[in-house]
C-alpha positions as CSV (number, residue, x, y, z in Angstrom):
1,M,-146.2,76.5,-79.3
2,E,-149.3,78.7,-79.0
3,T,-148.4,82.2,-80.0
4,Q,-149.7,85.7,-79.2
5,D,-152.6,87.6,-80.7
6,T,-152.2,88.8,-84.3
7,A,-152.3,92.5,-83.2
8,T,-149.2,92.1,-81.1
9,R,-147.3,89.6,-83.2
10,Y,-143.7,90.1,-84.1
11,E,-142.9,88.5,-87.5
12,S,-139.2,88.0,-86.6
13,L,-140.1,86.1,-83.4
14,D,-142.5,83.8,-85.4
15,A,-139.8,83.3,-88.0
16,I,-137.1,82.3,-85.6
17,R,-139.6,80.0,-83.9
18,G,-140.2,78.4,-87.3
19,V,-136.5,77.8,-87.7
20,A,-136.4,76.3,-84.2
21,V,-139.3,73.8,-84.8
22,M,-137.5,72.7,-87.9
23,G,-134.1,72.6,-86.1
24,I,-135.4,70.4,-83.3
25,L,-136.2,67.7,-85.9
26,A,-132.6,67.8,-86.9
27,M,-131.8,66.9,-83.3
28,N,-134.7,64.4,-82.8
29,I,-134.4,62.5,-86.0
30,V,-131.9,60.1,-84.6
31,A,-134.3,59.3,-81.7
32,F,-137.2,58.8,-84.1
33,A,-135.2,56.3,-86.3
34,L,-132.7,54.6,-84.1
35,P,-132.6,53.2,-80.5
36,F,-132.3,55.9,-77.9
37,A,-128.7,54.8,-77.0
38,A,-127.7,56.0,-80.5
39,Y,-128.9,59.5,-79.6
40,V,-125.9,60.1,-77.5
41,N,-123.6,57.4,-78.7
42,P,-122.9,56.9,-82.4
43,V,-121.4,53.4,-81.8
44,A,-124.1,52.1,-79.5
45,G,-125.2,49.6,-82.2
46,G,-121.6,48.7,-83.2
47,P,-119.0,50.3,-85.4
48,V,-120.2,52.9,-87.9
49,G,-118.8,54.4,-91.1
50,N,-116.8,57.6,-91.4
51,L,-119.8,59.6,-92.8
52,D,-122.1,58.6,-89.9
53,L,-119.3,59.5,-87.4
54,A,-118.8,62.8,-89.1
55,T,-122.5,63.5,-88.9
56,W,-122.5,62.7,-85.2
57,F,-119.5,65.1,-84.8
58,F,-121.2,67.9,-86.6
59,N,-124.4,67.4,-84.6
60,F,-122.6,67.4,-81.3
61,I,-120.9,70.7,-82.0
62,F,-123.7,72.6,-83.8
63,I,-127.1,70.9,-83.4
64,D,-127.6,68.7,-80.3
65,S,-129.0,70.6,-77.3
66,K,-128.6,73.9,-79.3
67,M,-131.9,73.5,-81.2
68,R,-133.7,72.3,-78.1
69,G,-132.2,75.2,-76.3
70,L,-133.5,77.6,-79.0
71,F,-136.9,76.0,-78.8
72,S,-136.9,76.4,-75.0
73,M,-135.8,80.1,-75.2
74,L,-138.6,80.8,-77.6
75,F,-141.1,79.1,-75.4
76,G,-140.0,81.4,-72.6
77,A,-140.3,84.5,-74.8
78,S,-143.7,83.4,-76.2
79,T,-145.0,82.7,-72.7
80,L,-144.2,86.2,-71.6
81,L,-145.9,87.6,-74.7
82,V,-149.1,85.6,-74.1
83,I,-149.2,86.9,-70.5
84,R,-148.8,90.5,-71.7
85,S,-151.5,89.9,-74.4
86,A,-153.9,88.6,-71.7
87,E,-153.3,91.6,-69.5
88,A,-153.8,94.0,-72.5
89,G,-157.0,92.2,-73.4
90,G,-158.4,92.5,-69.9
91,R,-158.3,88.8,-69.2
92,S,-156.7,87.2,-66.1
93,A,-153.1,86.8,-66.9
94,A,-152.7,84.1,-64.2
95,G,-155.9,82.3,-65.3
96,T,-154.9,82.3,-69.0
97,H,-151.3,81.2,-68.3
98,Y,-152.1,78.4,-65.9
99,S,-154.9,77.0,-67.9
100,R,-152.6,76.9,-71.0
101,M,-149.9,75.1,-69.0
102,I,-152.3,72.5,-67.5
103,W,-153.7,71.6,-70.9
104,L,-150.1,71.5,-72.4
105,A,-149.1,69.0,-69.7
106,L,-152.0,66.8,-70.7
107,F,-151.1,67.1,-74.4
108,G,-147.6,66.2,-73.4
109,L,-148.6,63.0,-71.6
110,V,-150.8,61.9,-74.5
111,H,-147.9,62.6,-76.8
112,F,-145.5,60.5,-74.7
113,Y,-147.7,57.5,-74.1
114,F,-149.5,57.3,-77.4
115,I,-147.2,58.8,-80.0
116,W,-143.5,59.2,-79.2
117,F,-141.3,58.8,-76.1
118,G,-139.3,61.9,-76.8
119,D,-141.9,64.4,-75.7
120,I,-140.9,67.8,-74.3
121,L,-144.3,69.3,-73.9
122,F,-144.9,67.9,-70.4
123,L,-141.5,69.3,-69.3
124,Y,-142.3,72.7,-70.8
125,A,-145.7,72.8,-69.1
126,L,-144.1,72.1,-65.7
127,C,-141.5,74.8,-66.3
128,G,-144.3,77.0,-67.5
129,L,-146.0,76.7,-64.2
130,L,-143.0,78.3,-62.6
131,L,-142.3,80.9,-65.2
132,F,-145.3,83.1,-64.2
133,A,-143.4,84.1,-61.0
134,F,-140.6,85.6,-63.1
135,R,-142.7,87.6,-65.6
136,N,-142.0,91.0,-64.1
137,L,-138.3,90.7,-63.4
138,S,-135.7,92.9,-65.2
139,V,-133.4,91.5,-67.8
140,R,-130.5,91.4,-65.3
141,A,-132.6,89.6,-62.7
142,L,-133.8,87.0,-65.3
143,V,-130.2,86.3,-66.4
144,T,-129.1,86.0,-62.7
145,W,-131.9,83.4,-62.1
146,A,-131.1,81.6,-65.3
147,V,-127.4,81.2,-64.3
148,A,-128.6,79.9,-60.9
149,F,-130.7,77.2,-62.6
150,F,-127.8,76.3,-64.9
151,V,-125.5,75.9,-61.9
152,V,-127.9,73.5,-60.2
153,A,-128.3,71.6,-63.5
154,I,-124.5,71.2,-63.9
155,G,-124.1,70.2,-60.3
156,F,-127.0,67.7,-60.4
157,L,-125.9,65.9,-63.5
158,G,-122.2,66.6,-63.2
159,S,-122.0,65.0,-59.7
160,G,-123.4,61.8,-61.3
161,W,-120.8,61.9,-64.0
162,L,-118.0,62.5,-61.6
163,M,-119.1,59.5,-59.4
164,F,-119.2,57.2,-62.4
165,A,-115.9,58.5,-63.7
166,L,-114.2,57.9,-60.3
167,A,-115.8,54.4,-60.1
168,E,-114.5,53.6,-63.6
169,A,-111.0,54.7,-62.5
170,G,-111.3,52.6,-59.3
171,K,-110.9,55.7,-57.1
172,L,-114.0,55.5,-54.9
173,P,-113.9,54.2,-51.3
174,P,-114.6,50.4,-51.2
175,E,-117.9,50.8,-49.4
176,A,-119.2,53.0,-52.3
177,M,-117.6,51.1,-55.1
178,A,-120.0,48.1,-55.3
179,Q,-123.2,50.1,-55.7
180,V,-121.8,52.6,-58.2
181,R,-120.1,49.8,-60.2
182,E,-123.5,48.1,-60.5
183,N,-125.1,51.3,-61.7
184,L,-122.2,51.8,-64.1
185,A,-122.7,48.4,-65.6
186,T,-126.4,49.2,-66.2
187,M,-125.4,52.5,-67.8
188,N,-122.9,50.7,-70.1
189,A,-125.6,48.2,-71.1
190,D,-128.0,51.0,-71.9
191,M,-125.6,53.6,-73.5
192,G,-122.2,52.1,-74.1
193,P,-120.6,50.8,-77.3
194,G,-122.6,47.8,-78.6
195,A,-125.2,48.5,-76.0
196,A,-127.3,45.4,-75.0
197,S,-130.4,47.5,-75.1
198,Y,-129.9,48.3,-78.8
199,A,-131.3,45.1,-80.3
200,R,-134.2,45.1,-77.7
201,D,-135.1,48.6,-78.8
202,V,-135.1,47.7,-82.4
203,A,-137.3,44.7,-81.9
204,L,-139.8,46.7,-79.7
205,H,-140.2,49.5,-82.3
206,L,-140.6,47.2,-85.2
207,G,-143.5,45.7,-83.4
208,G,-147.2,46.7,-83.4
209,Y,-148.6,50.0,-82.1
210,W,-150.1,48.6,-78.9
211,Q,-146.9,46.7,-78.1
212,I,-145.0,50.1,-78.1
213,V,-147.7,51.8,-76.1
214,A,-147.8,49.0,-73.5
215,D,-144.1,49.4,-73.0
216,K,-144.5,53.1,-72.2
217,L,-147.5,52.5,-70.0
218,G,-145.7,49.7,-68.1
219,E,-142.0,50.0,-67.2
220,K,-141.6,53.5,-68.5
221,A,-144.8,55.0,-67.1
222,A,-142.8,57.3,-64.7
223,E,-140.4,58.4,-67.4
224,P,-142.0,61.9,-68.1
225,F,-141.7,62.7,-64.4
226,I,-138.1,61.4,-64.1
227,Q,-137.1,63.4,-67.2
228,A,-138.7,66.5,-65.8
229,L,-136.7,66.2,-62.6
230,M,-133.5,65.7,-64.6
231,F,-134.0,68.5,-67.1
232,L,-136.2,71.1,-65.4
233,W,-133.2,73.1,-64.1
234,E,-131.6,73.5,-67.5
235,T,-134.9,74.1,-69.3
236,M,-135.9,76.8,-66.7
237,G,-132.6,78.5,-67.3
238,L,-133.1,78.5,-71.0
239,M,-136.7,79.8,-70.8
240,L,-135.6,82.6,-68.5
241,I,-132.8,83.5,-71.0
242,G,-135.6,83.6,-73.6
243,M,-137.6,86.0,-71.5
244,A,-134.6,88.2,-71.0
245,L,-133.8,88.2,-74.7
246,F,-137.4,89.1,-75.5
247,K,-137.3,92.0,-73.0
248,S,-134.0,93.2,-74.4
249,R,-135.7,93.2,-77.9
250,M,-133.2,90.8,-79.3
251,L,-135.8,88.2,-80.3
252,T,-138.1,90.8,-81.8
253,G,-135.7,91.8,-84.5
254,E,-135.1,95.3,-83.2
255,W,-131.3,95.2,-82.8
256,E,-128.9,96.6,-85.3
257,A,-127.3,94.1,-87.6
258,A,-123.9,94.7,-86.2
259,R,-125.1,93.8,-82.7
260,Y,-126.5,90.5,-83.9
261,R,-123.3,89.8,-85.7
262,K,-121.3,90.5,-82.6
263,W,-123.4,88.2,-80.4
264,A,-123.3,85.4,-82.9
265,L,-119.5,85.6,-83.1
266,I,-119.1,85.7,-79.3
267,G,-121.5,82.8,-78.8
268,F,-119.7,80.6,-81.3
269,L,-116.2,81.5,-80.1
270,I,-117.2,80.7,-76.5
271,G,-119.0,77.4,-77.5
272,I,-117.1,75.7,-80.3
273,P,-113.6,75.2,-78.9
274,P,-114.7,73.5,-75.6
275,L,-117.3,71.4,-77.6
276,L,-114.5,70.2,-79.9
277,G,-112.6,69.1,-76.8
278,L,-115.6,67.3,-75.4
279,A,-116.1,65.5,-78.8
280,W,-112.5,64.4,-78.7
281,Y,-112.9,63.3,-75.1
282,Q,-115.7,60.9,-76.2
283,I,-113.8,59.6,-79.2
284,D,-110.6,59.1,-77.2
285,N,-112.5,57.1,-74.6
286,G,-114.1,54.9,-77.3
287,F,-117.5,56.4,-76.6
288,S,-117.7,54.8,-73.2
289,A,-121.0,55.4,-71.4
290,V,-119.2,57.6,-68.8
291,S,-117.7,59.9,-71.5
292,T,-121.0,60.3,-73.5
293,F,-123.0,60.8,-70.3
294,G,-120.6,63.5,-69.0
295,A,-120.0,65.3,-72.3
296,S,-123.7,65.3,-73.5
297,L,-125.6,65.9,-70.3
298,S,-123.4,68.1,-68.0
299,L,-120.0,69.2,-69.1
300,S,-121.3,70.7,-72.4
301,L,-124.2,72.7,-70.8
302,P,-122.5,76.2,-70.5
303,F,-121.1,75.9,-74.0
304,D,-124.4,74.7,-75.4
305,V,-126.1,77.7,-74.0
306,A,-123.5,80.1,-75.5
307,M,-123.9,78.3,-78.9
308,T,-127.7,78.6,-78.6
309,I,-127.5,82.3,-78.0
310,G,-125.1,82.5,-80.9
311,W,-127.6,80.6,-83.1
312,A,-130.4,82.9,-82.1
313,A,-128.3,86.0,-83.0
314,L,-127.2,84.5,-86.3
315,I,-130.7,83.4,-87.3
316,M,-132.2,86.8,-86.4
317,L,-129.4,88.5,-88.5
318,L,-130.2,86.3,-91.5
319,I,-134.0,86.9,-91.1
320,R,-133.4,90.6,-91.0
321,T,-130.8,91.0,-93.7
322,A,-130.8,88.0,-96.0
323,A,-134.3,86.4,-96.1
324,S,-136.7,87.6,-98.7
325,D,-140.2,88.7,-97.7
326,A,-141.5,85.4,-99.1
327,V,-139.1,83.3,-97.1
328,R,-139.7,85.3,-94.0
329,A,-143.5,84.8,-94.4
330,R,-143.1,81.1,-94.8
331,L,-140.9,80.8,-91.7
332,A,-143.2,83.0,-89.7
333,A,-146.2,80.8,-90.6
334,T,-144.3,77.7,-89.7
335,G,-143.5,79.3,-86.3
336,R,-147.0,80.4,-85.7
337,M,-148.0,76.7,-86.1
338,A,-145.1,75.3,-84.1
339,F,-147.3,73.3,-81.8
340,T,-149.1,71.6,-84.8
341,N,-145.9,71.2,-86.7
342,Y,-144.1,69.6,-83.7
343,L,-146.8,67.0,-83.0
344,T,-147.4,66.4,-86.7
345,T,-143.7,65.6,-87.1
346,S,-143.9,63.0,-84.4
347,I,-146.9,61.3,-86.1
348,V,-145.2,61.4,-89.5
349,M,-141.8,60.2,-88.3
350,T,-143.1,57.4,-86.1
351,T,-145.3,56.2,-88.9
352,I,-142.3,56.1,-91.2
353,F,-139.9,54.3,-88.9
354,Y,-142.0,52.2,-86.5
355,G,-143.3,48.7,-87.2
356,Y,-146.9,49.7,-87.6
357,G,-145.9,52.0,-90.5
358,L,-143.0,51.6,-93.0
359,G,-140.9,49.7,-90.5
360,L,-137.6,51.5,-91.2
361,F,-136.5,51.7,-87.5
362,G,-132.9,50.9,-87.0
363,S,-132.1,50.4,-90.8
364,V,-131.2,53.9,-91.9
365,G,-127.8,55.3,-91.2
366,R,-127.3,58.6,-89.2
367,S,-126.2,60.7,-92.2
368,A,-129.1,59.5,-94.5
369,L,-131.7,60.4,-91.9
370,Y,-131.3,64.1,-93.0
371,L,-133.2,63.3,-96.2
372,F,-136.2,62.7,-94.0
373,C,-135.6,66.0,-92.2
374,F,-135.4,67.9,-95.6
375,G,-138.8,66.4,-96.6
376,M,-140.5,67.3,-93.3
377,W,-139.0,70.8,-93.4
378,A,-140.4,71.3,-96.9
379,A,-143.8,70.1,-95.8
380,M,-143.9,72.5,-92.9
381,L,-142.9,75.4,-95.1
382,L,-145.4,74.5,-97.8
383,W,-148.5,73.9,-95.8
384,S,-148.3,76.4,-92.9
385,K,-148.8,79.6,-94.8
386,P,-151.7,78.4,-97.0
387,W,-153.4,77.1,-93.9
388,L,-152.9,80.4,-92.0
389,D,-154.1,82.4,-95.1
390,R,-157.5,80.7,-94.5
391,F,-157.6,80.2,-90.7
392,H,-156.6,82.2,-87.6
393,Y,-154.7,79.3,-86.0
394,G,-153.1,76.0,-86.7
395,P,-155.4,73.0,-85.9
396,L,-153.8,72.1,-82.6
397,E,-153.2,75.8,-81.6
398,W,-157.0,76.2,-82.1
399,I,-157.8,73.2,-79.9
400,W,-155.3,74.3,-77.2
401,R,-156.7,77.9,-77.2
402,S,-160.3,76.7,-77.1
403,L,-159.7,74.3,-74.2
404,S,-157.7,76.9,-72.3
405,R,-160.4,79.5,-72.7
406,R,-163.2,77.0,-72.2
407,K,-164.8,78.3,-75.3
408,L,-164.6,77.5,-79.0
409,Q,-162.4,80.2,-80.7
410,P,-163.2,81.6,-84.1
411,M,-161.2,79.5,-86.6
412,R,-161.9,80.5,-90.3
413,K,-161.0,83.9,-91.5
414,P,-163.7,85.9,-93.3
415,V,-163.6,85.5,-97.1
416,P,-162.5,88.8,-98.7
417,V,-165.2,90.6,-100.6
418,Q,-164.4,90.8,-104.3
C-alpha cells in the first residue's frame, strides 16, 4: 500500500512488503482461476489428482492465511510509519490518516464491484479507521489488544463452526435443529464436495464483463460489508501485531540474525503441528463443509498467526543475510509499489481467466496455477524498479497520495545532470 516518505524509508520493510504482495497472489490465485468454493475445498468441483491435493495440503500449511496475515501486518506497520511521517512533516496526522483511509475504502469498493470480488482494500480501510487510536500504545499494549481481537475472531467464527458440527452430529435440541440444518444444507451446497455452486460459478465467470459486474451489484452488493464484519477482528489483530513488530524494530531489519532465526523457528514449531492435524481433520471428514469451514476460518487462526510471525522473521533473516543488493533493491521497489502491484495483479489475472479475456476460468488445475504466479512475480520484479528509478511513486500510489492530500504530488524525478 502507500508507503512512507523516502527520507524515512526502511529498505528492509519495503522488501518484506514486496515479498508479501507477491505471496498474497500465491494465496489468491485459486480464487482468481476457480470458483470460490475451491478456495477452501479442493474437491468442491469433484475428485482431484494427487498433485492438486498435495498443492492444497502445502498451501493450507504454509501459504493460506499466512500471506494475507503478512500483508495485514505490514499494512499496520506502514500505517504507523505514515502517521509518524505526517507528524514529522508538520501535517495533521489525523487528517492525513483518515483521508488516506476514506480514499482507500473507495478504491476497495471499485475493485470489488468492477474488477475482482476478492478485494481486501475495503476491509483494510475500515480497520485503518480504527488503527489511529492505537498509534501511541506500547509494544506490550498493542500485543494485548491484538490477542483480544483474536479471541473475539475465534469466538465469533468458532461458535458458528461448533453449531454446525453439533447439527451435523444430531446433538442440538430439536427446536434449534431445523434452522441450523437448513443453514448447513446451504453451506454444503456452497462449499461442500461437488458443491452445487461450482458449475454456476464457472458459467458466470466465463460470461461477459457486465454479466459479472451485474452479479456483484445485485445479489452480492452487501458482500464487502459482510466480509468486513466477519474478518475485521482477525485483521485488526494482525495489523496491531504489525505495529508492535515495527515498534520493536523487527520489521525494520534491526535485529540480530540469531534473533530472527529463533523467532522463525518458534513460529513454525508452534504453527506446523496443529495445522497438520487440521489438514488431516478435513481429509478424514471427506472435506465436508463443516470441516473446511472450521479448519480454515476459526480453528487455524492462532496457528496461522504464529506461522505468519515465523514467516516475517524468516523473510527478514533472508533479506538481511542472503539477498544480494540487487535482489533486495528489486524486492524493495516491488514493495514500494504494493498498491499498484496488488490492483494490477487483479486486472491481469481476471483478464487471463474470465470470459471477457482468455476464458481459462475453471479449466486449470490447482498445481498448474503457480505457473501464472511465477509469471506475475517476474513482472512485478522487472517493472517496479525501472519505474521508481524515473518516478517518485507507483501510478496508483501517486493517485492515492494526490487525492488524500487534495493536491497533485510531484511525480517524475529530475533527470540527473551529466
